[in-house]
N, C-alpha and C positions, 0 to 999 in steps of 0.2 A: 449617451455619452455626455458629459455636463460641460455646460463652461458659465465664467459670470461675468456678466460684465455692467460696467459700471458709466461710462463715458459717450463721449458723442459715439457716433454710428464708425465701427472701423470693427470690418469682415473677420481680423485673423482671432480672435480665438471663437471664432461659429468656422471660419474653418480647420481650426486644430480638433472641437468636437468632433466633425463629421470625418476627418482622419483617422478620428480611434476609433472611432463605429462602423468605417467601414475595411479598416485592419483585422480588429474581429469578424464581423459581420460576412468577409469574402467566404468563406466556407459555411456558411447557411448558407441552405436554398428559400430564401427569400423573395427572389426574384416575381414571382408569381401570388403571392402572398400580401403584399404589403406594399405597403407603396413609402416610400421614403421621406418622409417630412422632420420639420422638425418645431418644436412647442417652446414658445415663447412666458413662460411667466414670469409676472414682480410680483417678488416676497410683501404681504402687508406693511405699511411700514418702512418700505425700502425705494431709493431710486434705482437699485438695480438689477438690472435683468437675469432669472434664470434662465438657461440657454438649454432644450434637449436634442439633441441631435438623434433618431430614429424611423421606426417606422410604422404605420397602424398596418396591425395583424387582423388581417378579415378571419372570422373566425374559430378553431381552436391554440390557445396561444403553444408555441414548443418548447421544451424546456429552452431557457437561457443561458449561455454562457457567462461566467462570471465575468463581471462587469459594467453586464445589461440589466434589467428592469423593467415591473412593466408599471405604468402610469394610466390611472383612471380618469377620467373626467367628463362632467356631466355635457349631455348636449346643449342643440339649443342653434340660433338663427348665427348664420356668421356674413359677415358681408365679404365676399372676394372679389380679390386684382389681380387681372393677368399682366404678372413681368414677359417683359418679348428682349429677347435680346442678353447679350453677355451678364455674365456674373459680375463682370466689374461695372455696370454700371445698373446695381441693384440696389446700392444705396440712393439712388437716383429713385429708383420707383420704390420702394421705405418712406422714403421723404411726402412726395406728392401723394401716396394712399393716405395715409396719418392728416395729411397739414392742409388740404384736395380737396382728393375724391371719397374719401370717407364723411367727411363736414358736410360737402355736399350731398352723398345720402340721403341726412335728415335723420338718422338712426342713430339710438345713445347706447354706447358704449357702456358692456356688461362685463362685469367680472368672468374671466375667464381663461385657459391658453388663445395669445393669439398663434396662428401656423403658419409654416411654411411650408409649400406642399410639390414636391421635384417631380419627373418624369426620370424613370428609371433609361430613356433610349433619347437620342439628345446629346452634343457636346454643350455642356453647362457656358463655354466661354465661344461660345457662336452667336450669330445674332440674330439668329432659328429657333434660339433654345426660348422654350414659356415656362413659366413657373406660375404659382397660387401665391399671394400672400392673402390673410383670413383675418381678419378680424369678430371677433364674438360683439355681438351685438342682442338690443332688446327689440323683438319685429312689432 
């Protein structure tokens, strides 16, 4: 499910994309074959982000329902930061990752989707919840 986002960090469009995804995906058995994730693309020449809520499916891709699509992208190295805490604070982690932690890693960003990696278990509003933020880099 897609959302386009042009402004400062605001999770509302992302939440709508996840709601649309889970409305359809709840009837699919993806729980053991897929990691819930989001891909963030910046289209060339645009300041907007394209946000795709979905899952990384391991193995054979099942027949997808209407409204779903497959997205292939080239693999490579990623720097990963673990956000721990409520999703209400994800903006703080995103800000710290891109303005402090990633520059301190001394890796150079490369073309490719940025990722959010979610866990099936746990309450995303809990202070114990963990998820990953990943940025493509030249290693």
